C-alpha positions as MATLAB code, in Angstrom:
seq = 'ETKLILAHTVGQRDHETCVEFLRSLKTAAAGNYQVSTDGMRSYTLCVPTILGSQGSFAQIIKTYANTTTSGRYSPAQIINAEKKPVMGNPKHDRISTSHIERFNLTLRMSLRRFTRLTNGHSKSLDHHVAMQAIFIAFYNFCRKHESLKGKTPAMASGLTGTAWTIRELLENAAVY';
ca = [
     100.419  116.573  104.686;
     101.155  118.065  108.246;
      98.268  116.547  110.304;
      97.941  120.072  111.996;
      94.493  120.761  113.470;
      93.616  124.203  112.432;
      90.304  124.461  114.132;
      87.955  122.576  116.352;
      84.557  122.997  117.932;
      82.846  121.165  120.644;
      79.125  120.686  120.299;
      76.183  118.792  118.927;
      76.262  117.608  115.320;
      73.912  120.328  114.208;
      73.682  123.430  112.070;
      74.890  125.945  114.855;
      77.939  123.868  115.621;
      78.774  123.612  111.953;
      78.558  127.356  111.523;
      80.748  127.874  114.555;
      83.380  125.407  113.253;
      83.486  126.852  109.824;
      83.872  130.424  111.031;
      86.661  129.190  113.252;
      88.217  127.483  110.298;
      87.960  130.531  107.957;
      89.934  132.500  110.672;
      92.580  129.896  110.955;
      93.233  128.895  107.249;
      94.969  130.953  104.565;
      95.378  130.638  100.909;
      93.623  128.111   98.754;
      92.698  124.746  100.312;
      90.363  121.873   99.943;
      87.581  120.908  102.365;
      86.123  117.407  102.363;
      83.140  116.452  104.582;
      80.501  113.876  104.896;
      76.978  114.490  103.486;
      75.569  116.422  106.461;
      73.226  119.088  104.957;
      74.681  121.964  107.001;
      78.034  121.422  105.356;
      76.405  121.554  101.902;
      74.721  124.809  102.779;
      77.395  126.529  104.939;
      80.806  125.663  103.457;
      80.190  127.685  100.225;
      78.627  130.543  102.204;
      81.167  130.809  104.934;
      84.350  129.739  103.306;
      83.427  131.367  100.027;
      85.862  131.072   97.012;
      88.888  130.610   99.269;
      89.030  126.955   98.626;
      87.493  123.937   96.998;
      84.738  121.760   98.646;
      83.741  118.102   98.073;
      81.731  115.623   99.989;
      81.989  111.825  100.377;
      78.585  110.385  100.696;
      78.504  106.863  102.283;
      75.636  104.540  101.978;
      75.292  101.939  104.698;
      73.723   98.584  104.737;
      70.319   98.345  106.598;
      71.131   95.641  109.155;
      69.200   94.750  112.259;
      71.449   91.829  113.203;
      74.466   93.951  114.122;
      75.212   94.406  117.794;
      74.642   97.552  119.668;
      78.240   98.754  119.262;
      78.871   97.291  115.788;
      79.165   99.815  112.949;
      76.931   99.346  109.993;
      78.594   98.052  106.757;
      79.427  100.629  104.105;
      78.070   99.423  100.801;
      78.846  102.536   98.671;
      81.022  105.725   98.916;
      80.370  108.466   96.347;
      82.849  111.350   95.913;
      80.791  114.464   95.081;
      82.525  117.728   94.047;
      80.523  120.666   95.339;
      82.571  123.918   94.791;
      85.773  125.055   93.163;
      88.113  122.459   91.658;
      88.667  119.762   94.322;
      91.349  117.015   93.715;
      89.377  113.811   93.377;
      92.164  111.677   94.927;
      92.079  114.085   98.009;
      88.317  113.781   98.726;
      88.319  111.901  101.964;
      87.213  112.101  105.613;
      89.615  109.380  106.676;
      92.049  111.927  108.257;
      89.602  113.415  110.642;
      88.031  110.049  111.355;
      91.572  108.764  112.341;
      92.108  111.870  114.530;
      88.620  111.451  116.226;
      89.762  107.729  117.077;
      93.041  109.111  118.445;
      91.084  111.799  120.495;
      88.756  109.203  121.883;
      91.523  106.653  122.806;
      93.718  109.340  124.277;
      91.143  111.175  126.464;
      89.508  109.018  128.989;
      86.850  111.717  129.302;
      85.154  110.018  126.271;
      84.619  106.898  128.129;
      81.581  107.146  130.340;
      82.265  104.250  132.664;
      85.620  105.579  134.046;
      86.630  107.947  136.802;
      87.932  110.243  134.067;
      84.638  111.092  132.428;
      83.660  114.730  132.192;
      81.271  115.952  134.697;
      81.076  119.507  133.209;
      81.031  120.716  129.762;
      83.529  123.550  130.481;
      86.116  121.058  131.623;
      85.385  118.707  128.674;
      85.935  121.632  126.222;
      89.146  122.742  127.967;
      90.560  119.107  127.995;
      89.862  118.887  124.276;
      91.636  122.132  123.619;
      94.679  121.019  125.762;
      94.725  117.680  123.848;
      94.712  119.414  120.448;
      97.477  121.771  121.438;
      99.472  118.692  122.746;
      98.765  116.849  119.480;
      99.931  119.845  117.325;
     102.996  120.838  119.334;
     104.194  117.958  121.503;
     103.236  114.592  119.959;
     105.599  113.281  117.414;
     104.081  111.348  114.483;
     105.786  108.361  112.858;
     104.159  109.285  109.500;
     105.752  112.719  109.844;
     109.210  111.134  110.334;
     109.285  112.000  114.039;
     107.997  115.471  113.710;
     104.939  117.135  115.467;
     102.332  118.612  113.095;
     103.563  122.118  114.088;
     107.163  121.195  113.138;
     105.880  119.876  109.804;
     103.964  123.052  109.293;
     106.997  125.219  110.152;
     105.493  126.770  113.228;
     108.330  125.559  115.388;
     111.701  123.786  114.975;
     111.335  121.270  117.849;
     108.790  119.239  119.568;
     107.593  121.132  122.752;
     107.609  119.676  126.231;
     104.494  120.018  128.266;
     106.164  122.897  130.147;
     106.796  124.711  126.951;
     103.134  124.011  125.772;
     101.723  125.633  129.030;
     104.296  128.499  128.924;
     103.330  129.284  125.292;
      99.607  128.849  125.669;
      98.935  132.559  125.708;
     100.998  133.119  122.655;
      99.173  130.827  120.253;
];
């Protein structure tokens, strides 16, 4: 509803990064909430263990066509998507990974560091992590969203009354 990014973690798509992310999310989130993930086994094991009964959890399991004719950069065709409640009482119509998939596209298109064949690619992991943190802060506090009627996610969440300038973002970095 607000598009606010509560937590993020930079790392491999593995168990250790999953645990780090979920611990970060548990610290940032309050009240009851719903978590939807893909079918990665680490989510199945770790979400109930780390987040406990604080929220509901469901997965969307996608089955892809086995094609050998698609090009190197072509995504495989999805032939089935099964919504699977795992814990709590997730709302079936809210089981989706589309929001985070759209954010990941926005991140990749906004940060040239994700394109290897440009001068902006990341040469060190520390700089890559820092730029992602800056972008997420910008996304939450400065970037107005048309779907939020010209508000930032922080405004829609009630964290601030106005969209921040880059100067305000940098000045407030230590506060948040």
